[in-house]
Residue frames relative to the residue before (quaternion, step in Angstrom):
aa qw qx qy qz dx dy dz
X 1.0000 0.0000 0.0000 0.0000 0.00 0.00 0.00
X 0.1807 -0.7455 0.6319 0.1108 3.53 -1.22 0.69
X 0.1428 -0.7604 0.6279 0.0846 3.53 -1.19 0.65
X 0.0213 -0.7717 0.6355 0.0135 3.54 -1.09 0.77
X 0.2192 -0.7408 0.6181 0.1454 3.53 -1.25 0.54
X 0.3410 -0.7234 0.5680 0.1945 3.55 -0.82 1.04
X 0.3281 -0.7940 0.4813 0.1741 3.56 -0.28 1.28
X 0.6096 0.5474 -0.3651 0.4420 3.60 1.17 -0.38
X 0.6999 0.4367 -0.2620 0.5008 3.59 1.25 -0.34
X 0.6046 0.5935 -0.3545 0.3957 3.59 1.08 -0.73
X 0.1667 -0.7977 0.5758 0.0661 3.57 -0.88 1.02
X 0.5395 -0.6738 0.3753 0.3378 3.57 1.27 0.12
X 0.2670 0.7826 -0.5206 0.2125 3.59 1.07 0.61
X 0.3760 -0.7679 0.4490 0.2595 3.59 1.15 -0.54
X 0.3776 0.7467 -0.4810 0.2619 3.57 1.21 0.20
X 0.6268 0.5471 -0.3504 0.4302 3.61 1.02 -0.72
X 0.7620 0.3555 -0.2196 0.4947 3.58 0.69 -1.00
X 0.5808 0.5687 -0.3755 0.4453 3.57 1.22 -0.27
X 0.7529 0.3512 -0.1975 0.5203 3.58 1.11 -0.67
X 0.8016 0.1510 -0.0615 0.5752 3.61 1.15 -0.52
X 0.0141 -0.8631 0.5035 -0.0365 3.55 0.69 1.15
X 0.5954 0.5644 -0.3693 0.4365 3.58 1.21 -0.32
X 0.7196 0.3893 -0.2257 0.5288 3.60 1.27 -0.37
X 0.8036 0.2118 -0.0691 0.5519 3.58 0.94 -0.94
X 0.0160 0.7577 -0.6507 -0.0483 3.52 -1.29 0.42
X 0.5244 -0.6375 0.4554 0.3335 3.58 -1.25 -0.13
X 0.4410 -0.6655 0.5286 0.2885 3.53 -1.22 0.52
X 0.7665 -0.3838 0.2522 0.4490 3.59 -1.27 -0.11
X 0.7209 0.4109 -0.2412 0.5033 3.59 1.20 -0.42
X 0.6115 -0.6006 0.3338 0.3923 3.60 1.28 0.16
X 0.5216 0.6148 -0.4255 0.4109 3.58 1.26 0.17
X 0.5822 -0.6165 0.4128 0.3326 3.55 -1.16 0.64
X 0.0291 0.7539 -0.6564 -0.0051 3.52 -1.28 0.55
X 0.4614 -0.6775 0.5059 0.2687 3.53 -1.23 0.52
X 0.4304 -0.6884 0.5253 0.2548 3.56 -0.93 0.90
X 0.8256 0.2901 -0.1826 0.4482 3.58 -1.34 0.18
X 0.6308 -0.5779 0.3392 0.3912 3.58 1.00 0.73
X 0.7120 -0.4591 0.2508 0.4683 3.57 1.18 0.50
X 0.5805 0.5707 -0.3816 0.4379 3.59 1.23 -0.25
X 0.1726 -0.7781 0.5994 0.0740 3.55 -0.84 1.04
X 0.3770 -0.7269 0.5228 0.2369 3.60 -0.61 1.08
X 0.6437 -0.5519 0.3599 0.3892 3.61 -1.06 0.67
X 0.6507 0.5337 -0.3242 0.4321 3.60 0.99 -0.73
X 0.7438 0.3896 -0.2165 0.4981 3.61 1.20 -0.41
X 0.3614 0.7630 -0.4771 0.2441 3.60 1.22 0.20
X 0.6380 0.5152 -0.3356 0.4635 3.60 0.98 -0.75
X 0.6381 0.5151 -0.3226 0.4728 3.60 1.02 -0.77
X 0.6283 0.5308 -0.3351 0.4596 3.60 0.99 -0.80
X 0.6521 0.5055 -0.3132 0.4702 3.59 0.96 -0.82
X 0.6413 0.5210 -0.3156 0.4667 3.57 1.01 -0.83
X 0.6589 0.5052 -0.3059 0.4658 3.59 0.92 -0.88
X 0.6592 0.5005 -0.3033 0.4722 3.58 0.96 -0.86
X 0.6630 0.5142 -0.3042 0.4511 3.58 0.95 -0.84
X 0.7088 0.4546 -0.2562 0.4747 3.59 1.13 -0.59
X 0.4953 0.6493 -0.4355 0.3787 3.60 1.25 0.01
X 0.3743 -0.7604 0.4792 0.2281 3.63 -0.47 1.13
X 0.7138 0.4477 -0.2509 0.4765 3.60 1.11 -0.63
X 0.3321 -0.7448 0.4975 0.2957 3.58 1.31 -0.25
X 0.2703 0.8022 -0.4807 0.2288 3.57 1.05 0.87
X 0.6546 0.5196 -0.3033 0.4578 3.61 1.25 -0.28
X 0.1012 -0.7691 0.6299 0.0385 3.51 -0.98 0.98
X 0.1404 -0.7700 0.6192 0.0635 3.56 -0.98 0.94
X 0.0007 0.7918 -0.6101 0.0305 3.57 -0.90 0.95
X 0.4518 -0.6873 0.5031 0.2651 3.55 -1.21 0.54
């Protein structure tokens, strides 16, 4: 699975990395970013879905 964050939509609420810190973290300005270059290990796919579901802006896209 791959995860991406649309930076034009992200407002920096931190819900993604607050709920799924193993997949997402924040950049120097507090906006979300995906760890591991966007690749989500199989063991963290449920966390990626949880982080995406908690994004108020729906800025996170998950693809297989």
